VOLO-215143 format. One record per residue: x, y, z of N, C-alpha, C in turn. Coordinates in nm, 2 decimals. Layout:
<pts>
[[X; Y; Z]; [X; Y; Z]; [X; Y; Z]];
...
</pts>
This chain:
<pts>
[[3.71; 8.63; 10.40]; [3.68; 8.66; 10.54]; [3.57; 8.57; 10.59]];
[[3.58; 8.50; 10.70]; [3.47; 8.42; 10.75]; [3.36; 8.50; 10.80]];
[[3.24; 8.44; 10.79]; [3.12; 8.51; 10.83]; [3.12; 8.53; 10.99]];
[[3.08; 8.64; 11.03]; [3.08; 8.66; 11.18]; [2.97; 8.58; 11.24]];
[[2.99; 8.53; 11.36]; [2.89; 8.45; 11.42]; [2.77; 8.54; 11.46]];
[[2.66; 8.48; 11.46]; [2.54; 8.55; 11.51]; [2.54; 8.57; 11.66]];
[[2.49; 8.69; 11.70]; [2.49; 8.71; 11.84]; [2.39; 8.61; 11.91]];
[[2.42; 8.58; 12.04]; [2.33; 8.48; 12.10]; [2.19; 8.53; 12.11]];
[[2.10; 8.44; 12.10]; [1.96; 8.48; 12.11]; [1.92; 8.49; 12.26]];
[[1.85; 8.60; 12.29]; [1.80; 8.62; 12.42]; [1.66; 8.58; 12.43]];
[[1.62; 8.52; 12.54]; [1.48; 8.47; 12.57]; [1.40; 8.59; 12.61]];
[[1.32; 8.64; 12.53]; [1.24; 8.76; 12.57]; [1.12; 8.73; 12.65]];
[[1.09; 8.60; 12.67]; [0.97; 8.56; 12.74]; [1.01; 8.56; 12.89]];
[[0.93; 8.63; 12.97]; [0.95; 8.63; 13.12]; [0.91; 8.50; 13.18]];
[[0.97; 8.46; 13.28]; [0.93; 8.34; 13.35]; [0.79; 8.36; 13.42]];
[[0.72; 8.25; 13.43]; [0.59; 8.26; 13.50]; [0.60; 8.32; 13.64]];
[[0.51; 8.42; 13.66]; [0.51; 8.49; 13.79]; [0.60; 8.60; 13.81]];
[[0.68; 8.63; 13.71]; [0.78; 8.74; 13.73]; [0.72; 8.87; 13.76]];
[[0.61; 8.91; 13.69]; [0.55; 9.04; 13.71]; [0.49; 9.05; 13.85]];
[[0.44; 8.94; 13.90]; [0.39; 8.94; 14.04]; [0.50; 8.95; 14.14]];
[[0.61; 8.88; 14.11]; [0.73; 8.89; 14.20]; [0.78; 9.03; 14.21]];
[[0.79; 9.10; 14.09]; [0.84; 9.23; 14.09]; [0.74; 9.32; 14.16]];
[[0.61; 9.30; 14.15]; [0.51; 9.38; 14.22]; [0.53; 9.37; 14.37]];
[[0.55; 9.24; 14.42]; [0.57; 9.22; 14.56]; [0.69; 9.29; 14.61]];
[[0.80; 9.28; 14.54]; [0.93; 9.34; 14.59]; [0.91; 9.49; 14.59]];
[[0.84; 9.55; 14.48]; [0.82; 9.69; 14.48]; [0.74; 9.74; 14.59]];
[[0.63; 9.66; 14.62]; [0.55; 9.70; 14.73]; [0.62; 9.70; 14.87]];
[[0.71; 9.60; 14.88]; [0.79; 9.59; 15.00]; [0.88; 9.72; 15.02]];
[[0.94; 9.76; 14.91]; [1.02; 9.88; 14.92]; [0.94; 10.01; 14.93]];
[[0.82; 10.01; 14.87]; [0.73; 10.12; 14.89]; [0.68; 10.13; 15.03]];
[[0.66; 10.02; 15.10]; [0.62; 10.02; 15.24]; [0.73; 10.07; 15.33]];
[[0.86; 10.05; 15.29]; [0.97; 10.10; 15.37]; [1.00; 10.25; 15.34]];
[[0.98; 10.29; 15.22]; [1.03; 10.42; 15.18]; [0.92; 10.52; 15.14]];
[[0.81; 10.48; 15.08]; [0.72; 10.58; 15.03]; [0.58; 10.59; 15.10]];
[[0.52; 10.47; 15.10]; [0.38; 10.47; 15.15]; [0.37; 10.36; 15.26]];
[[0.43; 10.39; 15.38]; [0.42; 10.29; 15.49]; [0.27; 10.26; 15.52]];
[[0.24; 10.14; 15.55]; [0.11; 10.11; 15.58]; [0.02; 10.08; 15.46]];
[[0.00; 10.17; 15.37]; [-0.08; 10.15; 15.25]; [-0.02; 10.05; 15.16]];
[[0.11; 10.06; 15.14]; [0.18; 9.96; 15.05]; [0.18; 9.82; 15.12]];
[[0.19; 9.82; 15.25]; [0.18; 9.69; 15.33]; [0.04; 9.63; 15.31]];
[[-0.07; 9.71; 15.32]; [-0.20; 9.66; 15.30]; [-0.22; 9.60; 15.16]];
[[-0.17; 9.67; 15.06]; [-0.17; 9.61; 14.92]; [-0.09; 9.49; 14.91]];
[[0.02; 9.48; 14.97]; [0.11; 9.36; 14.97]; [0.03; 9.24; 15.04]];
[[-0.03; 9.27; 15.15]; [-0.11; 9.17; 15.22]; [-0.22; 9.12; 15.14]];
[[-0.29; 9.21; 15.07]; [-0.40; 9.17; 14.98]; [-0.35; 9.08; 14.87]];
[[-0.24; 9.13; 14.81]; [-0.17; 9.05; 14.70]; [-0.14; 8.91; 14.75]];
[[-0.08; 8.90; 14.87]; [-0.04; 8.77; 14.92]; [-0.16; 8.68; 14.94]];
[[-0.27; 8.73; 15.00]; [-0.38; 8.64; 15.03]; [-0.46; 8.61; 14.90]];
[[-0.45; 8.70; 14.80]; [-0.52; 8.68; 14.68]; [-0.45; 8.58; 14.59]];
[[-0.31; 8.57; 14.60]; [-0.24; 8.49; 14.50]; [-0.15; 8.38; 14.57]];
[[-0.16; 8.36; 14.70]; [-0.07; 8.26; 14.76]; [-0.09; 8.12; 14.72]];
[[-0.21; 8.08; 14.68]; [-0.24; 7.94; 14.64]; [-0.22; 7.92; 14.49]];
[[-0.25; 8.02; 14.41]; [-0.25; 7.99; 14.27]; [-0.13; 8.06; 14.19]];
[[-0.04; 8.12; 14.26]; [0.07; 8.19; 14.19]; [0.18; 8.09; 14.15]];
[[0.25; 8.12; 14.04]; [0.36; 8.03; 14.01]; [0.47; 8.03; 14.12]];
[[0.56; 7.93; 14.13]; [0.65; 7.92; 14.24]; [0.74; 8.05; 14.26]];
[[0.78; 8.11; 14.15]; [0.86; 8.23; 14.16]; [0.79; 8.34; 14.23]];
[[0.67; 8.37; 14.19]; [0.59; 8.47; 14.25]; [0.55; 8.44; 14.40]];
[[0.52; 8.31; 14.42]; [0.48; 8.27; 14.56]; [0.60; 8.29; 14.65]];
[[0.72; 8.26; 14.61]; [0.83; 8.27; 14.69]; [0.86; 8.42; 14.72]];
[[0.85; 8.51; 14.62]; [0.87; 8.65; 14.65]; [0.76; 8.71; 14.74]];
[[0.64; 8.67; 14.71]; [0.53; 8.71; 14.80]; [0.55; 8.67; 14.95]];
[[0.59; 8.55; 14.96]; [0.61; 8.50; 15.10]; [0.73; 8.57; 15.17]];
[[0.84; 8.60; 15.09]; [0.95; 8.66; 15.14]; [0.93; 8.81; 15.18]];
[[0.86; 8.88; 15.09]; [0.83; 9.02; 15.12]; [0.73; 9.04; 15.23]];
[[0.63; 8.95; 15.24]; [0.54; 8.97; 15.36]; [0.61; 8.94; 15.49]];
[[0.69; 8.83; 15.49]; [0.77; 8.80; 15.60]; [0.87; 8.91; 15.65]];
[[0.94; 8.97; 15.55]; [1.03; 9.08; 15.58]; [0.95; 9.20; 15.62]];
[[0.83; 9.23; 15.57]; [0.75; 9.34; 15.61]; [0.71; 9.33; 15.76]];
[[0.67; 9.20; 15.79]; [0.63; 9.18; 15.93]; [0.75; 9.20; 16.03]];
[[0.87; 9.15; 15.98]; [0.99; 9.18; 16.07]; [1.02; 9.33; 16.08]];
[[1.00; 9.40; 15.97]; [1.03; 9.54; 15.97]; [0.93; 9.61; 16.07]];
[[0.80; 9.57; 16.07]; [0.70; 9.62; 16.16]; [0.74; 9.59; 16.30]];
[[0.78; 9.47; 16.33]; [0.82; 9.43; 16.46]; [0.94; 9.51; 16.51]];
[[1.04; 9.53; 16.42]; [1.15; 9.61; 16.46]; [1.11; 9.75; 16.50]];
[[1.02; 9.81; 16.42]; [0.97; 9.94; 16.45]; [0.90; 9.95; 16.59]];
[[0.82; 9.85; 16.62]; [0.75; 9.84; 16.75]; [0.86; 9.83; 16.86]];
[[0.96; 9.74; 16.84]; [1.06; 9.72; 16.94]; [1.14; 9.85; 16.97]];
[[1.17; 9.92; 16.86]; [1.24; 10.05; 16.87]; [1.16; 10.15; 16.95]];
[[1.03; 10.16; 16.92]; [0.95; 10.25; 16.99]; [0.93; 10.21; 17.14]];
[[0.92; 10.09; 17.17]; [0.92; 10.04; 17.31]; [1.05; 10.07; 17.38]];
[[1.16; 10.06; 17.31]; [1.29; 10.09; 17.37]; [1.30; 10.24; 17.40]];
[[1.26; 10.32; 17.31]; [1.26; 10.46; 17.33]; [1.18; 10.50; 17.46]];
[[1.06; 10.44; 17.47]; [0.97; 10.47; 17.58]; [1.03; 10.42; 17.71]];
[[1.10; 10.30; 17.71]; [1.16; 10.24; 17.83]; [1.28; 10.33; 17.87]];
[[1.35; 10.39; 17.78]; [1.47; 10.47; 17.82]; [1.44; 10.61; 17.85]];
[[1.31; 10.65; 17.86]; [1.28; 10.78; 17.91]; [1.18; 10.86; 17.82]];
[[1.13; 10.80; 17.72]; [1.03; 10.86; 17.63]; [1.10; 10.94; 17.52]];
[[1.01; 11.02; 17.45]; [1.06; 11.09; 17.33]; [1.13; 11.22; 17.37]];
[[1.13; 11.26; 17.49]; [1.19; 11.38; 17.54]; [1.33; 11.36; 17.59]];
[[1.37; 11.23; 17.60]; [1.50; 11.20; 17.66]; [1.61; 11.22; 17.55]];
[[1.73; 11.24; 17.60]; [1.85; 11.26; 17.51]; [1.88; 11.13; 17.43]];
[[1.85; 11.02; 17.48]; [1.88; 10.89; 17.41]; [1.79; 10.87; 17.29]];
[[1.68; 10.94; 17.28]; [1.59; 10.92; 17.17]; [1.65; 10.93; 17.04]];
[[1.73; 11.04; 17.01]; [1.79; 11.06; 16.88]; [1.90; 10.96; 16.85]];
[[1.97; 10.91; 16.96]; [2.07; 10.81; 16.94]; [2.01; 10.68; 16.89]];
[[1.90; 10.64; 16.95]; [1.83; 10.52; 16.91]; [1.77; 10.53; 16.77]];
[[1.71; 10.65; 16.74]; [1.65; 10.67; 16.61]; [1.75; 10.66; 16.50]];
[[1.87; 10.73; 16.52]; [1.97; 10.73; 16.42]; [2.03; 10.59; 16.41]];
[[2.06; 10.52; 16.52]; [2.11; 10.39; 16.51]; [2.01; 10.30; 16.43]];
[[1.88; 10.31; 16.46]; [1.78; 10.22; 16.40]; [1.79; 10.25; 16.25]];
[[1.78; 10.38; 16.21]; [1.78; 10.41; 16.06]; [1.91; 10.37; 15.99]];
[[2.02; 10.39; 16.06]; [2.15; 10.35; 16.00]; [2.17; 10.20; 15.99]];
[[2.13; 10.13; 16.09]; [2.15; 9.98; 16.08]; [2.03; 9.90; 16.03]];
[[1.92; 9.91; 16.10]; [1.81; 9.82; 16.07]; [1.74; 9.86; 15.94]];
[[1.69; 9.98; 15.94]; [1.61; 10.03; 15.82]; [1.69; 10.02; 15.69]];
[[1.82; 10.07; 15.70]; [1.90; 10.07; 15.58]; [1.92; 9.92; 15.53]];
[[1.95; 9.83; 15.62]; [1.96; 9.69; 15.59]; [1.84; 9.63; 15.52]];
[[1.72; 9.67; 15.58]; [1.60; 9.62; 15.52]; [1.58; 9.67; 15.38]];
[[1.62; 9.80; 15.36]; [1.60; 9.86; 15.22]; [1.70; 9.79; 15.12]];
[[1.83; 9.77; 15.16]; [1.92; 9.71; 15.08]; [1.88; 9.56; 15.04]];
[[1.83; 9.49; 15.14]; [1.78; 9.36; 15.11]; [1.66; 9.36; 15.01]];
[[1.58; 9.46; 15.03]; [1.46; 9.48; 14.94]; [1.51; 9.51; 14.79]];
[[1.61; 9.59; 14.78]; [1.67; 9.62; 14.65]; [1.73; 9.49; 14.59]];
[[1.80; 9.41; 14.67]; [1.85; 9.28; 14.62]; [1.73; 9.19; 14.57]];
[[1.63; 9.19; 14.65]; [1.51; 9.11; 14.62]; [1.45; 9.16; 14.49]];
[[1.44; 9.29; 14.47]; [1.38; 9.34; 14.35]; [1.47; 9.31; 14.23]];
[[1.60; 9.32; 14.24]; [1.69; 9.28; 14.13]; [1.67; 9.14; 14.10]];
[[1.66; 9.05; 14.19]; [1.64; 8.91; 14.16]; [1.50; 8.88; 14.10]];
[[1.40; 8.95; 14.14]; [1.27; 8.94; 14.08]; [1.27; 8.99; 13.93]];
[[1.34; 9.10; 13.91]; [1.36; 9.15; 13.77]; [1.43; 9.05; 13.68]];
[[1.52; 8.98; 13.74]; [1.60; 8.88; 13.67]; [1.53; 8.75; 13.66]];
[[1.41; 8.74; 13.72]; [1.33; 8.61; 13.71]; [1.39; 8.50; 13.80]];
[[1.46; 8.54; 13.91]; [1.52; 8.44; 14.00]; [1.46; 8.45; 14.13]];
[[1.46; 8.34; 14.21]; [1.41; 8.34; 14.35]; [1.50; 8.41; 14.44]];
[[1.45; 8.45; 14.55]; [1.53; 8.52; 14.65]; [1.48; 8.49; 14.79]];
[[1.57; 8.47; 14.88]; [1.53; 8.44; 15.02]; [1.60; 8.55; 15.11]];
[[1.52; 8.62; 15.19]; [1.58; 8.72; 15.28]; [1.65; 8.65; 15.39]];
[[1.78; 8.69; 15.42]; [1.85; 8.63; 15.53]; [1.78; 8.65; 15.66]];
[[1.79; 8.56; 15.75]; [1.73; 8.56; 15.89]; [1.58; 8.57; 15.90]];
[[1.51; 8.65; 15.81]; [1.37; 8.66; 15.83]; [1.29; 8.60; 15.71]];
[[1.36; 8.52; 15.63]; [1.30; 8.46; 15.52]; [1.21; 8.34; 15.54]];
[[1.22; 8.28; 15.66]; [1.15; 8.15; 15.69]; [1.03; 8.17; 15.79]];
[[0.98; 8.29; 15.80]; [0.88; 8.32; 15.90]; [0.74; 8.26; 15.85]];
[[0.71; 8.27; 15.72]; [0.59; 8.22; 15.67]; [0.61; 8.08; 15.61]];
[[0.51; 7.99; 15.62]; [0.53; 7.86; 15.56]; [0.51; 7.86; 15.41]];
</pts>
């Protein structure tokens, strides 16, 4: 009976900057889901602290998550302005706008964040569609 081939060796060493990339993506999701504002401030600090000396993988994820967070904040401001323009928070349109925002925009941002986190966990770069080129 021939000897069975050895299983392929897996590289247990993480690529440079992977932990920082995972932290950035996790903070982006925490900003959207758990700790809005506070997670953004930590992400902002992380970006300004590591933007020049981080490995390319981490730098890309930091740039993408900050850019996406700024877009998410702008969307939130636009939705609030739209609610006020259409009659304020007492108008019947308010809940229609809020439900549409959460169903379309917020859910899309969360799904993109989950994809970014999966790519960071895999040690791969990720670019958010449409909003990924806001920061140089």
